[in-house]
C-alpha positions in Angstrom: 197.7 119.7 146.7 194.5 120.6 144.6 192.9 118.0 146.8 193.7 119.7 150.0 192.5 123.2 148.7 189.2 121.4 147.3 189.1 120.0 151.1 189.7 123.5 152.3 187.3 125.4 150.4 184.4 122.5 151.4 185.0 122.6 154.8 184.7 126.8 154.7 181.7 126.0 152.6 180.2 124.0 155.3 181.1 126.5 157.9 179.4 129.4 156.8 176.3 127.5 156.0 176.2 126.4 159.7 177.0 129.5 160.8 174.0 131.0 158.5 171.7 128.4 159.8 172.3 129.2 163.4 171.0 132.5 162.9 168.1 131.7 162.1 165.0 132.4 164.1 164.0 134.9 166.5 166.7 136.8 168.7 166.1 139.5 171.7 168.5 141.9 173.1 169.7 140.9 176.7 172.6 143.9 177.3 174.8 146.3 174.8 178.5 146.4 176.3 181.2 148.9 174.7 184.1 147.0 173.1 186.0 147.9 176.0 183.5 146.0 178.2 182.2 148.7 179.7 178.4 149.1 180.5 176.7 152.4 178.7 176.4 155.4 180.8 173.0 155.4 182.6 171.4 158.3 180.5 172.5 156.3 177.2 169.2 156.1 175.3 169.7 152.2 174.7 170.5 151.2 178.4 167.1 149.9 178.2 165.6 149.2 175.2 164.2 146.5 173.1 165.7 144.9 170.1 164.5 142.1 168.2 165.8 140.3 165.2 164.0 137.8 163.1 166.3 136.0 160.8 164.2 134.1 158.2 166.3 132.9 154.9 167.6 136.1 153.2 165.0 138.6 155.5 165.9 140.0 158.6 163.4 141.8 160.4 164.3 144.0 162.9 161.3 145.1 165.8 159.0 144.6 162.8 160.5 146.3 159.8 161.9 143.6 157.2 165.3 144.0 155.0 166.9 142.2 152.7 170.1 140.9 153.8 173.4 138.8 152.1 174.6 136.9 155.1 178.3 134.9 155.3 180.2 133.4 158.0 180.7 136.5 159.7 178.8 139.6 158.5 175.4 140.8 157.8 174.7 143.5 154.6 171.4 145.4 154.0 171.7 148.1 151.3 172.8 150.6 153.9 174.2 148.5 157.3 177.3 146.3 157.6 177.2 144.2 160.8 179.8 142.0 162.0 178.5 139.1 164.4 179.6 135.9 166.2 178.7 133.1 168.4 179.8 133.2 172.0 178.3 130.3 174.7 174.6 130.8 173.9 174.6 134.8 172.3 175.0 136.0 168.9 177.1 139.2 169.2 176.6 142.2 167.1 178.6 145.2 166.5 177.9 147.5 163.4 180.9 148.6 161.3 181.7 152.2 162.9 180.2 151.9 165.8 181.7 151.2 169.3 179.0 148.9 171.0 178.2 145.0 171.2 174.9 143.6 171.3 174.4 140.5 172.7 171.3 138.5 171.6 169.6 135.2 173.2 167.4 133.1 171.2 163.7 134.1 172.4 163.2 130.8 174.4 166.7 131.3 175.9 165.7 134.8 176.9 162.8 133.5 178.4 164.6 130.8 180.1 167.3 133.4 181.6 164.1 135.9 182.5 161.2 133.7 184.0 159.4 137.0 184.4 158.4 136.8 180.5 157.2 133.1 181.2 153.4 133.0 180.1 150.9 134.1 183.2 147.9 132.7 183.0 144.5 134.9 183.9 140.6 134.6 184.1 138.5 135.6 181.5 134.9 135.1 181.1 135.4 132.3 183.0 137.9 130.6 181.7 141.8 130.2 182.2 143.8 131.8 179.5 147.2 133.4 178.7 148.1 136.9 178.7 150.3 138.5 175.9 153.6 140.7 176.9 156.3 141.8 174.8 157.5 138.5 174.2 154.4 136.3 174.2 152.7 137.2 171.2 150.8 135.4 168.2 152.7 134.9 165.0 151.5 137.5 162.1 152.3 135.6 158.6 152.3 138.4 156.3 154.3 141.1 154.6 153.7 144.1 157.0 153.3 143.4 160.9 150.1 143.0 162.7 149.5 146.5 163.5 150.2 148.4 160.1 147.9 145.4 158.5 145.2 146.7 160.9 145.8 150.5 160.7 145.5 149.6 156.3 142.3 147.9 156.8 140.8 150.4 158.7 139.0 152.7 155.9 138.7 155.6 158.8 141.7 155.2 160.1 143.6 158.2 158.4 140.7 160.6 159.2 140.6 159.6 162.8 144.4 160.0 162.6 144.0 163.9 162.4 141.9 164.2 166.0 142.9 163.8 169.4 141.0 160.4 170.6 142.4 157.2 172.2 141.5 153.6 171.2 141.8 150.4 173.4 140.8 147.3 172.7 141.1 143.5 173.6 140.3 140.3 172.3 140.8 136.5 172.1 143.0 134.1 169.9 141.7 131.0 170.3 144.2 127.9 170.6 142.9 127.1 167.0 143.2 130.7 165.6 140.0 131.8 166.0 139.2 135.1 167.0 136.6 135.5 169.6 135.0 138.0 172.5 136.0 141.4 170.8 136.0 144.0 173.1 136.3 148.0 172.8 137.2 148.8 176.0 137.6 152.5 174.3 135.9 153.4 171.1 136.1 156.6 169.1 132.9 156.3 166.8 130.9 153.5 165.8 132.3 153.8 162.2 135.7 153.4 163.5 134.7 150.9 165.9 133.3 149.0 163.4 135.8 149.1 160.7 138.2 147.6 163.4 136.2 144.8 164.2 136.0 144.0 160.9 139.6 144.5 160.1 140.8 142.4 162.7 138.3 139.5 161.9 140.0 139.9 158.7 143.5 139.3 159.8 142.5 136.0 161.4 143.8 133.9 158.7 147.1 135.2 159.1 147.6 134.7 162.9 148.9 132.0 164.7 148.8 131.0 168.2 151.7 128.9 169.0 151.2 128.1 173.0 148.2 125.5 172.8 146.2 127.6 175.0 143.9 130.9 174.2 145.7 134.2 174.3 144.3 137.5 175.5 145.5 140.2 173.4 144.8 144.0 174.1 145.6 146.9 171.2 146.0 150.3 171.5 146.0 153.2 168.9 146.8 156.9 170.1 145.9 159.8 167.4 146.7 163.6 167.9 145.7 166.4 166.2 149.2 168.1 165.8 147.9 171.7 165.4 145.1 171.2 169.0 147.1 168.5 171.0 146.7 170.3 174.1 142.7 170.3 174.9 143.0 171.6 179.0 144.9 173.9 181.0 146.1 170.5 182.9 147.5 168.9 179.5 149.2 172.4 178.7 151.1 172.6 182.0 151.9 169.1 181.8 153.5 169.8 178.4 155.4 173.0 179.5 156.8 170.9 182.8 157.9 168.0 180.8 159.5 170.5 178.5 161.4 172.5 180.7 162.6 169.2 182.3 163.5 167.6 179.4 165.9 170.6 178.6 167.6 170.1 182.0 167.7 166.5 181.4 169.6 166.9 177.9 171.9 169.6 179.7 172.8 167.0 182.5 171.1 169.7 185.1 169.7 166.9 187.1 168.7 168.6 190.2 166.7 170.9 187.9 165.3 168.4 186.0 164.1 166.7 189.3 162.6 170.0 190.5 160.4 170.3 187.0 159.5 166.6 187.0 158.6 166.2 190.4 155.7 168.6 189.9 154.0 165.8 187.8 154.0 164.0 191.5 151.5 166.4 192.5 149.4 167.0 189.3 145.9 165.0 189.2 145.5 164.4 185.2 142.0 163.5 183.8 142.1 159.3 183.0 141.7 160.5 179.1 144.6 162.6 179.3 146.8 159.6 181.2 145.3 157.4 178.0 146.3 160.2 175.6 149.8 161.0 177.0 150.8 157.1 178.4 154.1 157.5 176.5 154.9 161.2 177.1 154.0 160.3 180.6 156.3 157.4 181.3 159.1 158.8 179.4 159.1 161.7 181.9 159.0 159.1 184.6 162.3 157.6 183.1 164.0 161.0 183.2 163.2 161.5 186.2 164.3 158.4 187.5 167.6 158.5 186.1 167.8 161.8 187.6 167.5 160.6 190.7 170.1 157.6 189.9 172.3 160.4 188.9 172.4 161.8 192.7 172.8 158.7 194.0 169.0 158.9 195.2 168.6 155.1 194.2 165.6 154.2 196.1 163.1 157.4 194.5 164.6 156.1 191.2 163.0 152.8 191.7 160.1 154.2 192.7 160.1 156.5 189.3 160.8 153.6 187.1 157.8 151.4 188.5 155.6 154.1 187.6 156.2 153.0 184.0 156.1 149.1 184.5 158.5 146.2 185.9 161.0 144.3 184.4 158.5 143.1 181.8 158.7 146.4 180.5 161.8 147.1 178.0 162.3 151.2 178.5 162.9 150.1 182.2 163.9 146.8 183.0 167.2 147.1 182.5 167.5 149.8 185.1 165.4 147.6 187.5 167.6 144.7 186.9 170.9 146.6 187.2 170.2 148.7 190.5 167.4 147.1 192.4 168.2 143.3 192.3 
């Protein structure tokens, strides 16, 4: 009997370690279903979203935020959350204790194989072929902070610039030898800020790794708002008023009224600077407009609205495009 218990606990230990080993690596959310198998409502904020789990030993990184975890054969625990997990075919299925949803993740390579739109795409840059990053094709960054946090904290003028109305856009090449070259400031802020950014970027070089065997073209943006005076002209104030009223109707499921408000954006001729600074809010407005069209069965108009935000590689709209237009 004692021998049987020893074998049982040994097998249990091996199974537990096997489960934990299988968890390691990078997982991308593929779909979310309620426990009863139903899909989320089209206006649920998680209907189309990006969630990435990266397991490295006892560290779980969720969308670039790191947590220490305790893992056994069926649960993942942080100080504040308890997640149940299991494997089914290629999926890692996670459900949080107290929640009514199952989250289905695929290993990054499996996700890309299933959704080839995320395969690395080539473009010509300065007369040579390079790969263009997308939400899944990104360089590795080996530091306790994520790449954007590292850059922000290493720009001395960042905190003072953050209190202004400004938009910053840059690009650079990370070579296959892990060297940063061809830094371009596409839209700068000031000579000091732009210089600080370049220095911070070069300081990050030793922490970056290009795993794709070909030079990578990477873009980076920063969007700053002066909270007390974020709206600088009449067009921006009109845009803010439209989106405020549109969202109030949308949040109350008053979809025809929401459409009436949001459609006013289609006739606005916003300046390029405004389009850049308010890019996220403009995209969100078109998403709410698209959902409102779907609620009324106007699928063609909805598709047009979602495509103003992006294609199937944009996680904010990809599930709408996949669900209703494939």
